[in-house]
C-alpha positions in Angstrom: -25.6 -43.0 16.5 -25.1 -42.8 13.3 -27.7 -39.4 12.7 -24.8 -37.7 16.2 -22.2 -39.1 14.5 -22.8 -37.3 11.1 -24.4 -34.3 12.2 -20.9 -33.8 14.1 -19.1 -33.7 10.9 -21.3 -31.1 9.3 -21.0 -29.3 11.9 -17.1 -29.7 11.6 -17.2 -29.5 7.8 -20.0 -26.3 8.3 -17.0 -24.6 10.8 -13.5 -25.6 8.7 -15.7 -24.4 5.4 -17.2 -20.9 7.4 -12.7 -20.2 8.9 -11.3 -21.5 5.4 -14.3 -18.1 4.4 -12.3 -16.5 6.5 -9.4 -17.1 5.7 -10.4 -16.4 1.9 -11.5 -12.3 2.7 -8.6 -11.9 5.2 -6.8 -13.0 1.5 -8.8 -10.8 -0.8 -7.9 -8.0 0.5 -7.5 -5.2 -2.7 -4.1 -4.2 -2.1 -2.7 -0.8 -4.2 1.1 0.4 -5.5 1.7 3.2 -7.1 5.5 3.7 -8.4 5.9 7.4 -9.4 8.4 9.7 -11.0 6.2 13.0 -9.7 6.0 14.4 -6.6 2.7 16.3 -8.3 0.6 14.1 -9.0 0.0 12.4 -4.9 -3.3 14.8 -4.8 -4.5 12.5 -7.7 -3.0 9.5 -6.4 -4.9 10.0 -3.2 -8.0 11.2 -4.5 -8.0 7.6 -6.2 -6.6 5.8 -2.8 -10.4 7.4 -2.3 -12.2 6.7 -4.4 -10.4 2.8 -4.3 -10.9 2.9 -0.7 -14.6 3.8 -0.9 -15.5 1.2 -3.6 -13.9 -2.1 -2.5 -15.6 -1.1 1.5 -14.5 -3.9 3.2 -12.1 -6.3 0.5 -10.1 -2.7 0.8 -6.2 -3.5 2.0 -3.8 -1.0 2.1 -1.7 1.4 -0.3 1.2 2.5 -1.4 3.3 5.0 -3.5 7.5 5.1 -4.0 8.1 7.8 -5.3 12.3 6.9 -7.3 13.6 9.6 -9.4 14.6 13.5 -10.1 11.2 15.0 -8.6 12.5 14.0 -5.4 14.4 16.6 -6.0 11.9 18.8 -5.1 11.0 17.1 -1.7 13.3 19.2 0.8 11.3 22.3 2.4 8.4 21.7 0.2 5.1 22.4 2.9 2.4 21.2 -0.2 3.5 17.6 0.0 4.6 17.4 3.5 1.1 18.8 4.7 0.1 16.7 1.5 1.9 13.6 3.7 0.1 14.3 6.7 -3.0 13.5 4.1 -1.6 10.8 3.2 -1.2 9.6 7.3 -4.6 10.0 8.4 -6.2 8.5 5.0 -3.2 5.5 5.7 -2.3 5.3 2.8 2.1 5.1 3.0 4.3 6.6 1.0 7.9 5.6 0.8 10.6 7.8 -0.8 13.3 5.9 -3.2 17.4 5.6 -1.3 18.6 4.4 -4.9 17.0 8.0 -6.1 18.2 10.1 -3.0 21.4 9.6 -3.6 21.8 9.8 -7.3 20.4 13.5 -6.8 22.7 13.5 -3.8 19.9 13.8 -1.1 20.6 12.2 2.8 18.0 11.5 5.1 18.2 14.6 6.6 16.9 16.1 3.0 14.1 14.1 4.3 11.0 15.1 5.6 9.6 14.1 9.2 7.7 10.5 8.9 8.6 9.9 4.6 10.3 6.1 5.4 13.3 5.2 2.8 13.1 2.4 0.8 16.4 1.1 -0.3 15.4 0.3 -4.2 11.7 1.4 -4.6 11.9 -1.0 -8.2 12.8 -3.9 -5.7 10.3 -2.5 -3.6 7.2 -2.3 -6.0 8.8 -5.7 -6.9 8.3 -7.2 -4.2 5.1 -5.2 -3.4 3.5 -7.7 -7.2 4.2 -10.8 -5.8 2.7 -10.1 -2.8 -0.4 -9.7 -4.9 -0.1 -6.1 -5.3 -2.3 -4.3 -8.1 0.5 -2.0 -9.7 0.9 1.2 -11.2 4.0 3.1 -12.7 3.2 6.6 -13.4 
């Protein structure tokens, strides 16, 4: 009877440890965010995302890019940027435009290419990502 109880307890704790390890692995995925002031940096950012995904393998979580500042004046009708947005989408990289910057430079939502979401405040968005465990870089 004691052996049966010990085996049941051992299996129970082994099951808990296994599910705890799975949960821990899910929480430990590497998440990245870049706050950029230059859309010309997007090709290098996308190369970096690919390299980190290859390096991290199963530990790769998410990659986001937030564009802020004067550079957003260059996005309307910028075919190279629109093509890079498509590449980013295929890679699973999420790209955002800062709403405050759009307002400051008299751009509206219709000036933003389709598929480019606007975050109200790019700097706040970056801080919120840091709170969620993202490794962040401002360039």
